[in-house]
N, C-alpha and C positions, 0 to 999 in steps of 0.2 A: 243833756245828762252826761256827767263825767263818768268815765270808766277807769277802773284801776289798771295801772300798767301791769303787764305780765311779770310774775316773780320767778325767781330761779327754781322754786319748788312747784311750779304750776301744774306739772303732771306727776303727781305722787303715785307710787305703786300701790296696788291693792294689798293691804296687810290683813291676813286672815288668822295668824297665830301670834302668840306672845313672842315666840322665837323670831318670827319675821319682824316684829316690832323692835326687838332688841337689836337686830342686825341693821335695821333702818336707822335707829337712833345713833348707832356707832358711826354710820357713814355720813349722816346729814348734819354735821355740826359746823358752826361758823367760827367759834373761838374756844378758848380753854374753859370758860365758865359754862358754856353750852355743853361741852364734852363731859365735864364733871356731872352736870345735871342729867344729861342723857344716860351716863353710866349708872347713876342712881335709879333713874326710872327703869332702865333695862334690868337692873337687879330686882326691882319690884315685879316686872313682867315675868322674869324667870321663876320667882317664888310663887307668883299667882298660878303659873302653869303647873307647878308641882302640887299645889293645893288642889287644883281642879282634878288632877290625875288621882289623888288620894280620895277625893269626894266621889269620883266616878266608881271607884272600887268599893268603897264602904263609907257610910255616914255614921257608923258607930262611933260614939264619943271617944272610946279608948284608941281607935285607929285614926280618926280625923282631927281630934283636938291637938295633938302635938304639931301637926302641919299648920293649923290655924294659929297656934301660939308662936311658931317660927315666923309666920307672916306678920303677926303683931310686932315682933321684934324688928323685922325689916322695915315695917311702916314707921315705927318710932325713930329708928335711925334715919330714915329718909326725911321724916318731918324735921328732925334736928338739923339736917343738911339744908332743907328748904328755908328754915328760919335764919340760917347763916348767910343766905344769898345777899348779894350787894344791893345797894340803893336802887340801881337801875331795875333789877328784877322786882323789888318790892314796890316800885312805883307803877308797875303795870297793873291795870285793872284785873287781869286774869290771875295775878298772883294770889289775891285773897280768895278767889273762887277755887283755885287749885288747893290751897291750904285747907279750905273747908272740905273739899272732896277727900283729901287724905284723912282728915279728922273724922269725917263721917264713915269712911271705910273702917277705921280703927274701932269706932263705936259699934258698928254693925257686927264686926267679928266678935267683940266682947259680948254683945247681946246674944249672938248665936251660941257662944260657949256657955253662957250662964242659963240659957233657956231649958236645957235638958239635964236630967240627973245622970250620974256616971254610967248607968246601965243603958240608957236610951240612945236612940239615934239623934244626931243633931238635926235641927229643923232646916238648916241650909242645904240646898242642893248644889250640885256642880254648876248648874245653869244660873242659879241665883248669884253664886259667888262670881262666876264669869261675867255676868252682867255688871255687877258693881266694879269689878276689876277693870273692865274695858272703859267704864265711865270715868273712873279715876285716872287711868292712863291716858285717855283721850283729853282730859283736862290738862294733864301734864304736857301732852303734845301741843295743845293750843298755847300754853304758856311759852314753850320753846319757840314756837312759830312767831308769836307776838314779840318776843325778845329779839329774835333774828331780824324781824321787820324793823324794829326800832333801831337796831345796829345799822341796817342798810340805809334807813331814812336819815339817820343822824350822821352816818359816816364815821362812827365812833368805834374805837378799839376799847373793849370793855376793860382790858388790863390797865388802861389809863387811870381808872379810878383807884386802883390798888396802890398807886404811888402817892396818893393824898394822905398826909399824916392823920392819924386817928383823931386828934382833937378837932381838926377841920371837918372830918367826916361826921363827928358827933354834932357839931354845929349845924351841918346840913340836915342831919336827921331831926334835930329839934325844930329847925325851920320848916321842914317838910310836915311834921306832925301838926304844927300850928296852922299851916296852910290847909291841911286836909280837914280841920275841925269845922 
Protein backbone atom coordinates (compact mmCIF):
# COMPACT_ATOMS: atom_id res chain seq x y z
CA UNK A 1 0.00 0.00 0.00
CA UNK A 2 1.38 3.39 -1.02
CA UNK A 3 1.43 6.18 1.50
CA UNK A 4 1.26 9.83 0.74
CA UNK A 5 4.45 11.80 1.29
CA UNK A 6 4.30 14.29 4.15
CA UNK A 7 3.21 17.75 3.07
CA UNK A 8 4.37 21.10 4.35
CA UNK A 9 1.01 21.64 6.12
CA UNK A 10 1.03 18.21 7.75
CA UNK A 11 0.60 19.62 11.26
CA UNK A 12 -2.09 22.25 11.03
CA UNK A 13 -2.97 24.29 14.08
CA UNK A 14 -6.27 23.82 15.82
CA UNK A 15 -8.55 26.59 14.57
CA UNK A 16 -11.38 27.35 16.97
CA UNK A 17 -12.61 30.81 15.92
CA UNK A 18 -13.23 32.64 12.69
CA UNK A 19 -10.50 35.12 13.69
CA UNK A 20 -7.97 32.30 14.02
CA UNK A 21 -9.08 31.06 10.60
CA UNK A 22 -8.47 34.51 9.08
CA UNK A 23 -4.99 34.67 10.63
CA UNK A 24 -4.16 31.17 9.39
CA UNK A 25 -5.32 32.02 5.87
CA UNK A 26 -3.13 35.13 5.76
CA UNK A 27 -0.06 33.17 6.85
CA UNK A 28 -0.45 29.96 4.84
CA UNK A 29 -0.47 30.99 1.20
CA UNK A 30 1.69 29.78 -1.65
CA UNK A 31 1.18 32.44 -4.32
CA UNK A 32 -0.71 35.61 -5.21
CA UNK A 33 -3.84 33.74 -6.39
CA UNK A 34 -4.00 31.89 -3.10
CA UNK A 35 -3.41 35.11 -1.17
CA UNK A 36 -6.32 36.87 -2.92
CA UNK A 37 -8.62 33.88 -2.39
CA UNK A 38 -7.53 33.58 1.24
CA UNK A 39 -8.21 37.27 1.82
CA UNK A 40 -11.71 36.88 0.41
CA UNK A 41 -12.41 33.80 2.55
CA UNK A 42 -10.99 35.69 5.54
CA UNK A 43 -13.47 38.50 4.89
CA UNK A 44 -16.27 35.91 4.89
CA UNK A 45 -15.01 34.59 8.22
CA UNK A 46 -14.91 38.07 9.77
CA UNK A 47 -18.47 38.83 8.66
CA UNK A 48 -19.69 35.43 9.84
CA UNK A 49 -18.24 36.16 13.27
CA UNK A 50 -20.08 39.48 13.45
CA UNK A 51 -23.39 37.87 12.40
CA UNK A 52 -22.98 35.22 15.09
CA UNK A 53 -22.38 37.93 17.69
CA UNK A 54 -25.59 39.71 16.62
CA UNK A 55 -27.61 36.47 16.65
CA UNK A 56 -26.33 35.65 20.13
CA UNK A 57 -27.62 39.02 21.39
CA UNK A 58 -30.96 38.97 19.58
CA UNK A 59 -32.78 37.08 16.87
CA UNK A 60 -35.36 39.84 16.42
CA UNK A 61 -35.70 40.56 12.76
CA UNK A 62 -35.12 44.31 13.14
CA UNK A 63 -31.82 43.62 14.94
CA UNK A 64 -30.46 40.56 13.10
CA UNK A 65 -31.70 41.14 9.54
CA UNK A 66 -29.25 43.98 8.73
CA UNK A 67 -26.29 41.78 9.70
CA UNK A 68 -27.62 38.94 7.57
CA UNK A 69 -28.16 41.32 4.65
CA UNK A 70 -24.55 42.50 4.99
CA UNK A 71 -23.45 38.86 4.95
CA UNK A 72 -25.44 38.32 1.74
CA UNK A 73 -23.60 41.25 0.17
CA UNK A 74 -20.22 39.81 1.20
CA UNK A 75 -21.23 36.35 -0.11
CA UNK A 76 -22.29 37.84 -3.46
CA UNK A 77 -19.00 39.67 -3.78
CA UNK A 78 -17.05 36.55 -2.82
CA UNK A 79 -19.03 34.45 -5.30
CA UNK A 80 -18.19 36.93 -8.08
CA UNK A 81 -14.52 36.66 -7.08
CA UNK A 82 -14.68 32.83 -7.14
CA UNK A 83 -16.27 32.88 -10.60
CA UNK A 84 -13.32 34.94 -11.87
CA UNK A 85 -10.68 32.48 -10.65
CA UNK A 86 -8.38 31.06 -13.30
CA UNK A 87 -8.60 27.80 -15.20
CA UNK A 88 -6.41 25.98 -12.71
CA UNK A 89 -8.83 26.69 -9.87
CA UNK A 90 -11.88 25.88 -11.98
CA UNK A 91 -10.34 22.60 -13.07
CA UNK A 92 -10.22 21.30 -9.51
CA UNK A 93 -13.02 18.97 -8.41
CA UNK A 94 -13.39 20.94 -5.17
CA UNK A 95 -14.11 24.18 -7.04
CA UNK A 96 -17.66 23.16 -7.98
CA UNK A 97 -18.30 21.90 -4.44
CA UNK A 98 -17.14 25.17 -2.95
CA UNK A 99 -19.19 27.25 -5.34
CA UNK A 100 -22.22 25.17 -4.42
CA UNK A 101 -21.51 25.71 -0.70
CA UNK A 102 -21.35 29.48 -1.23
CA UNK A 103 -24.60 29.41 -3.20
CA UNK A 104 -26.32 27.25 -0.58
CA UNK A 105 -25.20 29.64 2.17
CA UNK A 106 -26.72 32.56 0.25
CA UNK A 107 -29.97 30.66 -0.28
CA UNK A 108 -30.21 29.71 3.39
CA UNK A 109 -29.71 33.29 4.52
CA UNK A 110 -32.41 34.44 2.09
CA UNK A 111 -34.79 31.77 3.39
CA UNK A 112 -34.09 32.74 7.00
CA UNK A 113 -34.83 36.36 6.18
CA UNK A 114 -38.09 35.56 4.37
CA UNK A 115 -39.42 33.07 6.93
CA UNK A 116 -40.54 35.58 9.58
CA UNK A 117 -42.69 38.67 9.57
CA UNK A 118 -41.05 41.98 10.49
CA UNK A 119 -42.16 41.69 14.14
CA UNK A 120 -40.99 38.09 14.69
CA UNK A 121 -37.71 36.54 15.62
CA UNK A 122 -35.73 34.91 12.86
CA UNK A 123 -35.76 31.13 12.88
CA UNK A 124 -31.99 30.93 12.55
CA UNK A 125 -29.98 30.59 15.73
CA UNK A 126 -26.37 31.58 16.20
CA UNK A 127 -25.50 27.87 16.31
CA UNK A 128 -27.31 27.15 13.03
CA UNK A 129 -25.57 30.04 11.31
CA UNK A 130 -22.20 29.06 12.76
CA UNK A 131 -22.59 25.49 11.52
CA UNK A 132 -23.32 26.58 7.94
CA UNK A 133 -20.53 29.18 8.02
CA UNK A 134 -17.95 26.63 9.20
CA UNK A 135 -19.10 24.18 6.52
CA UNK A 136 -18.73 26.79 3.78
CA UNK A 137 -15.37 28.04 5.06
CA UNK A 138 -14.16 24.46 5.44
CA UNK A 139 -14.97 23.84 1.78
CA UNK A 140 -12.99 26.98 0.95
CA UNK A 141 -10.04 25.72 2.98
CA UNK A 142 -10.23 22.41 1.12
CA UNK A 143 -10.17 24.22 -2.22
CA UNK A 144 -7.11 26.24 -1.16
CA UNK A 145 -5.38 23.07 0.03
CA UNK A 146 -6.09 21.20 -3.21
CA UNK A 147 -4.89 24.16 -5.29
CA UNK A 148 -1.64 24.33 -3.32
CA UNK A 149 -1.18 20.57 -3.68
CA UNK A 150 -1.65 20.94 -7.43
CA UNK A 151 0.96 23.71 -7.53
CA UNK A 152 3.42 21.56 -5.57
CA UNK A 153 2.77 18.47 -7.66
CA UNK A 154 3.06 20.31 -10.97
CA UNK A 155 5.83 22.64 -9.87
CA UNK A 156 3.88 25.43 -11.50
CA UNK A 157 3.80 29.13 -10.78
CA UNK A 158 0.15 30.10 -11.16
CA UNK A 159 1.09 33.54 -12.48
CA UNK A 160 2.45 31.78 -15.57
CA UNK A 161 -1.11 31.42 -16.87
CA UNK A 162 -1.76 35.15 -16.58
CA UNK A 163 0.75 35.76 -19.39
CA UNK A 164 -1.31 33.73 -21.89
CA UNK A 165 -3.25 36.04 -24.22
CA UNK A 166 -7.04 36.02 -23.74
CA UNK A 167 -7.85 34.46 -27.17
CA UNK A 168 -5.68 31.45 -26.29
CA UNK A 169 -7.24 31.19 -22.82
CA UNK A 170 -10.69 31.21 -24.42
CA UNK A 171 -9.67 28.33 -26.71
CA UNK A 172 -8.47 26.39 -23.66
CA UNK A 173 -11.79 27.09 -21.89
CA UNK A 174 -13.76 25.82 -24.90
CA UNK A 175 -11.60 22.73 -25.14
CA UNK A 176 -12.00 22.10 -21.39
CA UNK A 177 -15.80 22.38 -21.58
CA UNK A 178 -15.90 19.89 -24.48
CA UNK A 179 -13.67 17.52 -22.55
CA UNK A 180 -15.84 17.67 -19.40
CA UNK A 181 -19.10 16.82 -21.27
